PDB file with SEQRES, HELIX, SHEET and CRYST1 records, atoms N, CA, C and O in Angstrom:
SEQRES   1 A   75  MET GLY LYS ARG LEU VAL ARG ILE PHE ASN ASP GLN LEU          
SEQRES   2 A   75  GLU GLN ARG THR LYS GLU LEU THR ASP ARG PRO ILE SER          
SEQRES   3 A   75  VAL ILE LEU LYS SER GLY HIS THR ILE PHE GLY GLN PHE          
SEQRES   4 A   75  GLU LYS ALA GLU ASN HIS LEU LEU PHE VAL LYS ASP GLN          
SEQRES   5 A   75  ARG PHE HIS GLN HIS ILE LEU ALA PHE THR GLN ILE GLU          
SEQRES   6 A   75  GLU VAL ILE TYR ASP GLN SER ALA GLY PHE                      
HELIX    1 AA1 ASN A   10  GLN A   12  5                                   3    
HELIX    2 AA2 LEU A   13  ARG A   16  1                                   4    
HELIX    3 AA3 THR A   17  LEU A   20  5                                   4    
HELIX    4 AA4 PHE A   61  GLN A   63  5                                   3    
SHEET    1 AA1 6 LYS A   3  PHE A   9  0                                        
SHEET    2 AA1 6 ILE A  64  SER A  72 -1                                        
SHEET    3 AA1 6 PRO A  24  LEU A  29 -1                                        
SHEET    4 AA1 6 THR A  34  GLU A  43 -1                                        
SHEET    5 AA1 6 LEU A  46  ASP A  51 -1                                        
SHEET    6 AA1 6 GLN A  56  ALA A  60 -1                                        
CRYST1    1.000    1.000    1.000  90.00  90.00  90.00 P 1           1          
ATOM      1  N   MET A   1     110.758 -14.675 157.600  1.00  0.00           N  
ATOM      2  CA  MET A   1     109.409 -14.166 157.639  1.00  0.00           C  
ATOM      3  C   MET A   1     108.476 -15.291 158.050  1.00  0.00           C  
ATOM      4  O   MET A   1     108.588 -16.416 157.563  1.00  0.00           O  
ATOM      5  N   GLY A   2     107.556 -14.979 158.948  1.00  0.00           N  
ATOM      6  CA  GLY A   2     106.621 -15.968 159.439  1.00  0.00           C  
ATOM      7  C   GLY A   2     105.449 -16.184 158.505  1.00  0.00           C  
ATOM      8  O   GLY A   2     105.222 -15.423 157.565  1.00  0.00           O  
ATOM      9  N   LYS A   3     104.725 -17.227 158.787  1.00  0.00           N  
ATOM     10  CA  LYS A   3     103.519 -17.532 158.007  1.00  0.00           C  
ATOM     11  C   LYS A   3     102.393 -17.781 158.979  1.00  0.00           C  
ATOM     12  O   LYS A   3     102.608 -18.150 160.134  1.00  0.00           O  
ATOM     13  N   ARG A   4     101.202 -17.574 158.493  1.00  0.00           N  
ATOM     14  CA  ARG A   4     100.039 -17.927 159.290  1.00  0.00           C  
ATOM     15  C   ARG A   4      99.046 -18.639 158.404  1.00  0.00           C  
ATOM     16  O   ARG A   4      98.980 -18.391 157.200  1.00  0.00           O  
ATOM     17  N   LEU A   5      98.279 -19.521 159.001  1.00  0.00           N  
ATOM     18  CA  LEU A   5      97.260 -20.264 158.267  1.00  0.00           C  
ATOM     19  C   LEU A   5      95.963 -19.474 158.285  1.00  0.00           C  
ATOM     20  O   LEU A   5      95.534 -18.977 159.326  1.00  0.00           O  
ATOM     21  N   VAL A   6      95.351 -19.369 157.122  1.00  0.00           N  
ATOM     22  CA  VAL A   6      94.055 -18.713 157.000  1.00  0.00           C  
ATOM     23  C   VAL A   6      93.038 -19.796 156.667  1.00  0.00           C  
ATOM     24  O   VAL A   6      93.221 -20.564 155.723  1.00  0.00           O  
ATOM     25  N   ARG A   7      91.974 -19.849 157.443  1.00  0.00           N  
ATOM     26  CA  ARG A   7      90.942 -20.869 157.263  1.00  0.00           C  
ATOM     27  C   ARG A   7      89.664 -20.207 156.762  1.00  0.00           C  
ATOM     28  O   ARG A   7      89.190 -19.222 157.328  1.00  0.00           O  
ATOM     29  N   ILE A   8      89.123 -20.765 155.698  1.00  0.00           N  
ATOM     30  CA  ILE A   8      87.854 -20.294 155.153  1.00  0.00           C  
ATOM     31  C   ILE A   8      86.871 -21.452 155.283  1.00  0.00           C  
ATOM     32  O   ILE A   8      87.031 -22.498 154.653  1.00  0.00           O  
ATOM     33  N   PHE A   9      85.867 -21.247 156.100  1.00  0.00           N  
ATOM     34  CA  PHE A   9      84.880 -22.297 156.335  1.00  0.00           C  
ATOM     35  C   PHE A   9      83.821 -22.294 155.244  1.00  0.00           C  
ATOM     36  O   PHE A   9      83.675 -21.320 154.506  1.00  0.00           O  
ATOM     37  N   ASN A  10      83.095 -23.378 155.151  1.00  0.00           N  
ATOM     38  CA  ASN A  10      82.115 -23.591 154.090  1.00  0.00           C  
ATOM     39  C   ASN A  10      81.144 -22.426 153.927  1.00  0.00           C  
ATOM     40  O   ASN A  10      80.864 -22.016 152.801  1.00  0.00           O  
ATOM     41  N   ASP A  11      80.633 -21.893 155.015  1.00  0.00           N  
ATOM     42  CA  ASP A  11      79.630 -20.822 154.915  1.00  0.00           C  
ATOM     43  C   ASP A  11      80.211 -19.496 154.449  1.00  0.00           C  
ATOM     44  O   ASP A  11      79.453 -18.595 154.091  1.00  0.00           O  
ATOM     45  N   GLN A  12      81.549 -19.348 154.442  1.00  0.00           N  
ATOM     46  CA  GLN A  12      82.221 -18.127 153.991  1.00  0.00           C  
ATOM     47  C   GLN A  12      82.801 -18.271 152.584  1.00  0.00           C  
ATOM     48  O   GLN A  12      83.275 -17.296 152.000  1.00  0.00           O  
ATOM     49  N   LEU A  13      82.763 -19.457 152.058  1.00  0.00           N  
ATOM     50  CA  LEU A  13      83.497 -19.779 150.832  1.00  0.00           C  
ATOM     51  C   LEU A  13      83.069 -18.942 149.629  1.00  0.00           C  
ATOM     52  O   LEU A  13      83.921 -18.454 148.887  1.00  0.00           O  
ATOM     53  N   GLU A  14      81.800 -18.773 149.431  1.00  0.00           N  
ATOM     54  CA  GLU A  14      81.313 -18.034 148.257  1.00  0.00           C  
ATOM     55  C   GLU A  14      81.802 -16.581 148.265  1.00  0.00           C  
ATOM     56  O   GLU A  14      82.133 -16.049 147.205  1.00  0.00           O  
ATOM     57  N   GLN A  15      81.855 -15.937 149.416  1.00  0.00           N  
ATOM     58  CA  GLN A  15      82.268 -14.538 149.506  1.00  0.00           C  
ATOM     59  C   GLN A  15      83.784 -14.357 149.477  1.00  0.00           C  
ATOM     60  O   GLN A  15      84.258 -13.269 149.149  1.00  0.00           O  
ATOM     61  N   ARG A  16      84.553 -15.386 149.809  1.00  0.00           N  
ATOM     62  CA  ARG A  16      86.001 -15.214 149.991  1.00  0.00           C  
ATOM     63  C   ARG A  16      86.864 -15.941 148.960  1.00  0.00           C  
ATOM     64  O   ARG A  16      88.067 -16.084 149.178  1.00  0.00           O  
ATOM     65  N   THR A  17      86.296 -16.402 147.851  1.00  0.00           N  
ATOM     66  CA  THR A  17      87.093 -17.148 146.871  1.00  0.00           C  
ATOM     67  C   THR A  17      88.146 -16.281 146.188  1.00  0.00           C  
ATOM     68  O   THR A  17      89.141 -16.817 145.701  1.00  0.00           O  
ATOM     69  N   LYS A  18      87.967 -14.968 146.133  1.00  0.00           N  
ATOM     70  CA  LYS A  18      88.969 -14.095 145.509  1.00  0.00           C  
ATOM     71  C   LYS A  18      90.294 -14.132 146.258  1.00  0.00           C  
ATOM     72  O   LYS A  18      91.340 -13.880 145.660  1.00  0.00           O  
ATOM     73  N   GLU A  19      90.274 -14.438 147.546  1.00  0.00           N  
ATOM     74  CA  GLU A  19      91.501 -14.566 148.345  1.00  0.00           C  
ATOM     75  C   GLU A  19      92.374 -15.728 147.881  1.00  0.00           C  
ATOM     76  O   GLU A  19      93.577 -15.740 148.141  1.00  0.00           O  
ATOM     77  N   LEU A  20      91.792 -16.685 147.210  1.00  0.00           N  
ATOM     78  CA  LEU A  20      92.496 -17.918 146.849  1.00  0.00           C  
ATOM     79  C   LEU A  20      93.270 -17.815 145.542  1.00  0.00           C  
ATOM     80  O   LEU A  20      94.038 -18.718 145.210  1.00  0.00           O  
ATOM     81  N   THR A  21      93.086 -16.744 144.804  1.00  0.00           N  
ATOM     82  CA  THR A  21      93.716 -16.582 143.495  1.00  0.00           C  
ATOM     83  C   THR A  21      95.235 -16.724 143.593  1.00  0.00           C  
ATOM     84  O   THR A  21      95.873 -16.090 144.434  1.00  0.00           O  
ATOM     85  N   ASP A  22      95.808 -17.564 142.725  1.00  0.00           N  
ATOM     86  CA  ASP A  22      97.255 -17.805 142.637  1.00  0.00           C  
ATOM     87  C   ASP A  22      97.862 -18.346 143.932  1.00  0.00           C  
ATOM     88  O   ASP A  22      98.998 -18.009 144.267  1.00  0.00           O  
ATOM     89  N   ARG A  23      97.135 -19.161 144.645  1.00  0.00           N  
ATOM     90  CA  ARG A  23      97.652 -19.723 145.898  1.00  0.00           C  
ATOM     91  C   ARG A  23      97.557 -21.248 145.891  1.00  0.00           C  
ATOM     92  O   ARG A  23      96.629 -21.820 145.319  1.00  0.00           O  
ATOM     93  N   PRO A  24      98.520 -21.890 146.527  1.00  0.00           N  
ATOM     94  CA  PRO A  24      98.337 -23.316 146.839  1.00  0.00           C  
ATOM     95  C   PRO A  24      97.394 -23.407 148.041  1.00  0.00           C  
ATOM     96  O   PRO A  24      97.521 -22.646 149.000  1.00  0.00           O  
ATOM     97  N   ILE A  25      96.464 -24.334 147.978  1.00  0.00           N  
ATOM     98  CA  ILE A  25      95.460 -24.469 149.036  1.00  0.00           C  
ATOM     99  C   ILE A  25      95.311 -25.921 149.457  1.00  0.00           C  
ATOM    100  O   ILE A  25      95.649 -26.842 148.713  1.00  0.00           O  
ATOM    101  N   SER A  26      94.803 -26.102 150.658  1.00  0.00           N  
ATOM    102  CA  SER A  26      94.382 -27.413 151.141  1.00  0.00           C  
ATOM    103  C   SER A  26      92.876 -27.358 151.305  1.00  0.00           C  
ATOM    104  O   SER A  26      92.345 -26.470 151.971  1.00  0.00           O  
ATOM    105  N   VAL A  27      92.195 -28.309 150.695  1.00  0.00           N  
ATOM    106  CA  VAL A  27      90.738 -28.374 150.785  1.00  0.00           C  
ATOM    107  C   VAL A  27      90.390 -29.580 151.645  1.00  0.00           C  
ATOM    108  O   VAL A  27      90.702 -30.716 151.291  1.00  0.00           O  
ATOM    109  N   ILE A  28      89.740 -29.326 152.778  1.00  0.00           N  
ATOM    110  CA  ILE A  28      89.315 -30.401 153.659  1.00  0.00           C  
ATOM    111  C   ILE A  28      87.849 -30.684 153.339  1.00  0.00           C  
ATOM    112  O   ILE A  28      86.994 -29.802 153.428  1.00  0.00           O  
ATOM    113  N   LEU A  29      87.582 -31.925 152.967  1.00  0.00           N  
ATOM    114  CA  LEU A  29      86.228 -32.321 152.595  1.00  0.00           C  
ATOM    115  C   LEU A  29      85.456 -32.795 153.826  1.00  0.00           C  
ATOM    116  O   LEU A  29      86.055 -33.169 154.834  1.00  0.00           O  
ATOM    117  N   LYS A  30      84.160 -32.778 153.741  1.00  0.00           N  
ATOM    118  CA  LYS A  30      83.312 -33.246 154.838  1.00  0.00           C  
ATOM    119  C   LYS A  30      83.526 -34.732 155.114  1.00  0.00           C  
ATOM    120  O   LYS A  30      83.240 -35.206 156.214  1.00  0.00           O  
ATOM    121  N   SER A  31      84.025 -35.465 154.128  1.00  0.00           N  
ATOM    122  CA  SER A  31      84.317 -36.891 154.295  1.00  0.00           C  
ATOM    123  C   SER A  31      85.596 -37.119 155.094  1.00  0.00           C  
ATOM    124  O   SER A  31      85.879 -38.246 155.500  1.00  0.00           O  
ATOM    125  N   GLY A  32      86.380 -36.046 155.326  1.00  0.00           N  
ATOM    126  CA  GLY A  32      87.631 -36.168 156.061  1.00  0.00           C  
ATOM    127  C   GLY A  32      88.855 -36.203 155.168  1.00  0.00           C  
ATOM    128  O   GLY A  32      89.974 -36.106 155.672  1.00  0.00           O  
ATOM    129  N   HIS A  33      88.688 -36.335 153.874  1.00  0.00           N  
ATOM    130  CA  HIS A  33      89.805 -36.335 152.939  1.00  0.00           C  
ATOM    131  C   HIS A  33      90.325 -34.914 152.739  1.00  0.00           C  
ATOM    132  O   HIS A  33      89.587 -33.942 152.898  1.00  0.00           O  
ATOM    133  N   THR A  34      91.610 -34.809 152.389  1.00  0.00           N  
ATOM    134  CA  THR A  34      92.227 -33.518 152.106  1.00  0.00           C  
ATOM    135  C   THR A  34      92.814 -33.546 150.709  1.00  0.00           C  
ATOM    136  O   THR A  34      93.452 -34.521 150.312  1.00  0.00           O  
ATOM    137  N   ILE A  35      92.597 -32.474 149.968  1.00  0.00           N  
ATOM    138  CA  ILE A  35      93.182 -32.317 148.638  1.00  0.00           C  
ATOM    139  C   ILE A  35      94.063 -31.080 148.673  1.00  0.00           C  
ATOM    140  O   ILE A  35      93.608 -29.995 149.036  1.00  0.00           O  
ATOM    141  N   PHE A  36      95.325 -31.244 148.293  1.00  0.00           N  
ATOM    142  CA  PHE A  36      96.260 -30.127 148.239  1.00  0.00           C  
ATOM    143  C   PHE A  36      96.561 -29.831 146.781  1.00  0.00           C  
ATOM    144  O   PHE A  36      96.829 -30.743 145.999  1.00  0.00           O  
ATOM    145  N   GLY A  37      96.517 -28.560 146.417  1.00  0.00           N  
ATOM    146  CA  GLY A  37      96.817 -28.194 145.045  1.00  0.00           C  
ATOM    147  C   GLY A  37      96.722 -26.708 144.816  1.00  0.00           C  
ATOM    148  O   GLY A  37      96.546 -25.927 145.752  1.00  0.00           O  
ATOM    149  N   GLN A  38      96.840 -26.326 143.564  1.00  0.00           N  
ATOM    150  CA  GLN A  38      96.791 -24.924 143.148  1.00  0.00           C  
ATOM    151  C   GLN A  38      95.345 -24.546 142.821  1.00  0.00           C  
ATOM    152  O   GLN A  38      94.676 -25.225 142.043  1.00  0.00           O  
ATOM    153  N   PHE A  39      94.881 -23.466 143.419  1.00  0.00           N  
ATOM    154  CA  PHE A  39      93.543 -22.965 143.112  1.00  0.00           C  
ATOM    155  C   PHE A  39      93.515 -22.499 141.665  1.00  0.00           C  
ATOM    156  O   PHE A  39      94.402 -21.765 141.230  1.00  0.00           O  
ATOM    157  N   GLU A  40      92.504 -22.920 140.921  1.00  0.00           N  
ATOM    158  CA  GLU A  40      92.342 -22.482 139.537  1.00  0.00           C  
ATOM    159  C   GLU A  40      91.216 -21.467 139.404  1.00  0.00           C  
ATOM    160  O   GLU A  40      91.425 -20.358 138.912  1.00  0.00           O  
ATOM    161  N   LYS A  41      90.017 -21.853 139.845  1.00  0.00           N  
ATOM    162  CA  LYS A  41      88.881 -20.937 139.761  1.00  0.00           C  
ATOM    163  C   LYS A  41      87.733 -21.477 140.600  1.00  0.00           C  
ATOM    164  O   LYS A  41      87.743 -22.622 141.051  1.00  0.00           O  
ATOM    165  N   ALA A  42      86.744 -20.613 140.791  1.00  0.00           N  
ATOM    166  CA  ALA A  42      85.509 -20.999 141.458  1.00  0.00           C  
ATOM    167  C   ALA A  42      84.358 -20.403 140.664  1.00  0.00           C  
ATOM    168  O   ALA A  42      84.327 -19.200 140.404  1.00  0.00           O  
ATOM    169  N   GLU A  43      83.417 -21.252 140.284  1.00  0.00           N  
ATOM    170  CA  GLU A  43      82.239 -20.766 139.568  1.00  0.00           C  
ATOM    171  C   GLU A  43      81.091 -21.745 139.752  1.00  0.00           C  
ATOM    172  O   GLU A  43      81.296 -22.952 139.877  1.00  0.00           O  
ATOM    173  N   ASN A  44      79.883 -21.205 139.766  1.00  0.00           N  
ATOM    174  CA  ASN A  44      78.668 -22.019 139.907  1.00  0.00           C  
ATOM    175  C   ASN A  44      78.728 -22.960 141.108  1.00  0.00           C  
ATOM    176  O   ASN A  44      78.317 -24.116 141.009  1.00  0.00           O  
ATOM    177  N   HIS A  45      79.233 -22.476 142.235  1.00  0.00           N  
ATOM    178  CA  HIS A  45      79.352 -23.255 143.470  1.00  0.00           C  
ATOM    179  C   HIS A  45      80.242 -24.482 143.301  1.00  0.00           C  
ATOM    180  O   HIS A  45      80.038 -25.504 143.955  1.00  0.00           O  
ATOM    181  N   LEU A  46      81.237 -24.367 142.411  1.00  0.00           N  
ATOM    182  CA  LEU A  46      82.255 -25.407 142.219  1.00  0.00           C  
ATOM    183  C   LEU A  46      83.629 -24.799 142.396  1.00  0.00           C  
ATOM    184  O   LEU A  46      83.869 -23.663 141.988  1.00  0.00           O  
ATOM    185  N   LEU A  47      84.537 -25.556 143.005  1.00  0.00           N  
ATOM    186  CA  LEU A  47      85.919 -25.131 143.211  1.00  0.00           C  
ATOM    187  C   LEU A  47      86.807 -26.022 142.354  1.00  0.00           C  
ATOM    188  O   LEU A  47      86.709 -27.247 142.423  1.00  0.00           O  
ATOM    189  N   PHE A  48      87.671 -25.416 141.549  1.00  0.00           N  
ATOM    190  CA  PHE A  48      88.569 -26.148 140.662  1.00  0.00           C  
ATOM    191  C   PHE A  48      89.982 -26.072 141.225  1.00  0.00           C  
ATOM    192  O   PHE A  48      90.519 -24.982 141.422  1.00  0.00           O  
ATOM    193  N   VAL A  49      90.584 -27.228 141.483  1.00  0.00           N  
ATOM    194  CA  VAL A  49      91.920 -27.325 142.074  1.00  0.00           C  
ATOM    195  C   VAL A  49      92.744 -28.292 141.239  1.00  0.00           C  
ATOM    196  O   VAL A  49      92.269 -29.367 140.874  1.00  0.00           O  
ATOM    197  N   LYS A  50      93.988 -27.904 140.936  1.00  0.00           N  
ATOM    198  CA  LYS A  50      94.894 -28.800 140.209  1.00  0.00           C  
ATOM    199  C   LYS A  50      95.959 -29.277 141.198  1.00  0.00           C  
ATOM    200  O   LYS A  50      96.672 -28.463 141.784  1.00  0.00           O  
ATOM    201  N   ASP A  51      96.065 -30.593 141.383  1.00  0.00           N  
ATOM    202  CA  ASP A  51      97.020 -31.123 142.352  1.00  0.00           C  
ATOM    203  C   ASP A  51      98.430 -31.170 141.767  1.00  0.00           C  
ATOM    204  O   ASP A  51      98.649 -30.767 140.624  1.00  0.00           O  
ATOM    205  N   GLN A  52      99.382 -31.665 142.555  1.00  0.00           N  
ATOM    206  CA  GLN A  52     100.787 -31.655 142.135  1.00  0.00           C  
ATOM    207  C   GLN A  52     101.084 -32.648 141.020  1.00  0.00           C  
ATOM    208  O   GLN A  52     102.164 -32.608 140.429  1.00  0.00           O  
ATOM    209  N   ARG A  53     100.159 -33.522 140.729  1.00  0.00           N  
ATOM    210  CA  ARG A  53     100.303 -34.437 139.592  1.00  0.00           C  
ATOM    211  C   ARG A  53      99.536 -33.926 138.379  1.00  0.00           C  
ATOM    212  O   ARG A  53      99.367 -34.638 137.389  1.00  0.00           O  
ATOM    213  N   PHE A  54      99.073 -32.676 138.471  1.00  0.00           N  
ATOM    214  CA  PHE A  54      98.349 -31.987 137.399  1.00  0.00           C  
ATOM    215  C   PHE A  54      96.984 -32.601 137.090  1.00  0.00           C  
ATOM    216  O   PHE A  54      96.469 -32.456 135.982  1.00  0.00           O  
ATOM    217  N   HIS A  55      96.401 -33.290 138.078  1.00  0.00           N  
ATOM    218  CA  HIS A  55      95.026 -33.777 137.954  1.00  0.00           C  
ATOM    219  C   HIS A  55      94.093 -32.689 138.446  1.00  0.00           C  
ATOM    220  O   HIS A  55      94.328 -32.090 139.495  1.00  0.00           O  
ATOM    221  N   GLN A  56      93.044 -32.435 137.699  1.00  0.00           N  
ATOM    222  CA  GLN A  56      92.093 -31.420 138.107  1.00  0.00           C  
ATOM    223  C   GLN A  56      91.000 -32.049 138.973  1.00  0.00           C  
ATOM    224  O   GLN A  56      90.444 -33.096 138.642  1.00  0.00           O  
ATOM    225  N   HIS A  57      90.712 -31.385 140.083  1.00  0.00           N  
ATOM    226  CA  HIS A  57      89.636 -31.809 140.978  1.00  0.00           C  
ATOM    227  C   HIS A  57      88.556 -30.739 140.924  1.00  0.00           C  
ATOM    228  O   HIS A  57      88.839 -29.550 141.076  1.00  0.00           O  
ATOM    229  N   ILE A  58      87.330 -31.163 140.708  1.00  0.00           N  
ATOM    230  CA  ILE A  58      86.186 -30.259 140.687  1.00  0.00           C  
ATOM    231  C   ILE A  58      85.334 -30.613 141.895  1.00  0.00           C  
ATOM    232  O   ILE A  58      84.763 -31.701 141.971  1.00  0.00           O  
ATOM    233  N   LEU A  59      85.256 -29.681 142.838  1.00  0.00           N  
ATOM    234  CA  LEU A  59      84.604 -29.949 144.112  1.00  0.00           C  
ATOM    235  C   LEU A  59      83.424 -29.021 144.311  1.00  0.00           C  
ATOM    236  O   LEU A  59      83.554 -27.805 144.171  1.00  0.00           O  
ATOM    237  N   ALA A  60      82.280 -29.584 144.636  1.00  0.00           N  
ATOM    238  CA  ALA A  60      81.103 -28.776 144.956  1.00  0.00           C  
ATOM    239  C   ALA A  60      81.298 -28.146 146.335  1.00  0.00           C  
ATOM    240  O   ALA A  60      81.857 -28.771 147.236  1.00  0.00           O  
ATOM    241  N   PHE A  61      80.840 -26.925 146.491  1.00  0.00           N  
ATOM    242  CA  PHE A  61      80.941 -26.249 147.789  1.00  0.00           C  
ATOM    243  C   PHE A  61      80.292 -27.084 148.885  1.00  0.00           C  
ATOM    244  O   PHE A  61      80.726 -27.033 150.036  1.00  0.00           O  
ATOM    245  N   THR A  62      79.264 -27.849 148.549  1.00  0.00           N  
ATOM    246  CA  THR A  62      78.579 -28.670 149.552  1.00  0.00           C  
ATOM    247  C   THR A  62      79.440 -29.819 150.073  1.00  0.00           C  
ATOM    248  O   THR A  62      79.150 -30.372 151.134  1.00  0.00           O  
ATOM    249  N   GLN A  63      80.502 -30.187 149.336  1.00  0.00           N  
ATOM    250  CA  GLN A  63      81.422 -31.245 149.760  1.00  0.00           C  
ATOM    251  C   GLN A  63      82.498 -30.729 150.707  1.00  0.00           C  
ATOM    252  O   GLN A  63      83.137 -31.511 151.411  1.00  0.00           O  
ATOM    253  N   ILE A  64      82.700 -29.410 150.723  1.00  0.00           N  
ATOM    254  CA  ILE A  64      83.858 -28.814 151.376  1.00  0.00           C  
ATOM    255  C   ILE A  64      83.538 -28.402 152.808  1.00  0.00           C  
ATOM    256  O   ILE A  64      82.542 -27.727 153.065  1.00  0.00           O  
ATOM    257  N   GLU A  65      84.396 -28.818 153.737  1.00  0.00           N  
ATOM    258  CA  GLU A  65      84.298 -28.402 155.134  1.00  0.00           C  
ATOM    259  C   GLU A  65      85.006 -27.055 155.319  1.00  0.00           C  
ATOM    260  O   GLU A  65      84.449 -26.122 155.898  1.00  0.00           O  
ATOM    261  N   GLU A  66      86.255 -26.969 154.812  1.00  0.00           N  
ATOM    262  CA  GLU A  66      87.016 -25.722 154.894  1.00  0.00           C  
ATOM    263  C   GLU A  66      88.160 -25.728 153.890  1.00  0.00           C  
ATOM    264  O   GLU A  66      88.566 -26.778 153.392  1.00  0.00           O  
ATOM    265  N   VAL A  67      88.670 -24.534 153.603  1.00  0.00           N  
ATOM    266  CA  VAL A  67      89.828 -24.349 152.736  1.00  0.00           C  
ATOM    267  C   VAL A  67      90.882 -23.626 153.560  1.00  0.00           C  
ATOM    268  O   VAL A  67      90.572 -22.657 154.253  1.00  0.00           O  
ATOM    269  N   ILE A  68      92.127 -24.091 153.491  1.00  0.00           N  
ATOM    270  CA  ILE A  68      93.215 -23.503 154.268  1.00  0.00           C  
ATOM    271  C   ILE A  68      94.334 -23.093 153.324  1.00  0.00           C  
ATOM    272  O   ILE A  68      94.686 -23.836 152.408  1.00  0.00           O  
ATOM    273  N   TYR A  69      94.904 -21.886 153.553  1.00  0.00           N  
ATOM    274  CA  TYR A  69      96.073 -21.461 152.795  1.00  0.00           C  
ATOM    275  C   TYR A  69      97.035 -20.714 153.709  1.00  0.00           C  
ATOM    276  O   TYR A  69      96.641 -20.223 154.767  1.00  0.00           O  
ATOM    277  N   ASP A  70      98.309 -20.628 153.293  1.00  0.00           N  
ATOM    278  CA  ASP A  70      99.334 -19.904 154.034  1.00  0.00           C  
ATOM    279  C   ASP A  70      99.374 -18.460 153.577  1.00  0.00           C  
ATOM    280  O   ASP A  70      99.255 -18.162 152.388  1.00  0.00           O  
ATOM    281  N   GLN A  71      99.544 -17.568 154.543  1.00  0.00           N  
ATOM    282  CA  GLN A  71      99.724 -16.162 154.214  1.00  0.00           C  
ATOM    283  C   GLN A  71     100.947 -15.682 154.983  1.00  0.00           C  
ATOM    284  O   GLN A  71     101.088 -15.966 156.172  1.00  0.00           O  
ATOM    285  N   SER A  72     101.828 -14.958 154.309  1.00  0.00           N  
ATOM    286  CA  SER A  72     103.017 -14.424 154.971  1.00  0.00           C  
ATOM    287  C   SER A  72     102.596 -13.426 156.039  1.00  0.00           C  
ATOM    288  O   SER A  72     101.767 -12.549 155.800  1.00  0.00           O  
ATOM    289  N   ALA A  73     103.179 -13.576 157.210  1.00  0.00           N  
ATOM    290  CA  ALA A  73     102.878 -12.670 158.323  1.00  0.00           C  
ATOM    291  C   ALA A  73     103.898 -11.532 158.320  1.00  0.00           C  
ATOM    292  O   ALA A  73     104.994 -11.671 157.777  1.00  0.00           O  
ATOM    293  N   GLY A  74     103.539 -10.439 158.914  1.00  0.00           N  
ATOM    294  CA  GLY A  74     104.402  -9.261 158.925  1.00  0.00           C  
ATOM    295  C   GLY A  74     105.475  -9.276 160.001  1.00  0.00           C  
ATOM    296  O   GLY A  74     106.094  -8.244 160.259  1.00  0.00           O  
ATOM    297  N   PHE A  75     105.712 -10.412 160.631  1.00  0.00           N  
ATOM    298  CA  PHE A  75     106.748 -10.450 161.687  1.00  0.00           C  
ATOM    299  C   PHE A  75     107.855 -11.379 161.324  1.00  0.00           C  
ATOM    300  O   PHE A  75     108.806 -11.535 162.090  1.00  0.00           O  
TER     301      PHE A  75                                                      
END                                                                             
């Protein structure tokens, strides 16, 4: 089964955070850094991500350039 990357840009983030539930995500920051981890929640314009070392990252929407996740494709 194939996969496709879904990109959520900063201006779409507030409306599309429900798509991220129970998914591993990559968060690309405006500084150019990338954080990979499990989406935990989004509230008050903050995104909570737990990385593979179980460190929690709290990121303001204003810091985020885009969020990327894999979605299984139907082919």
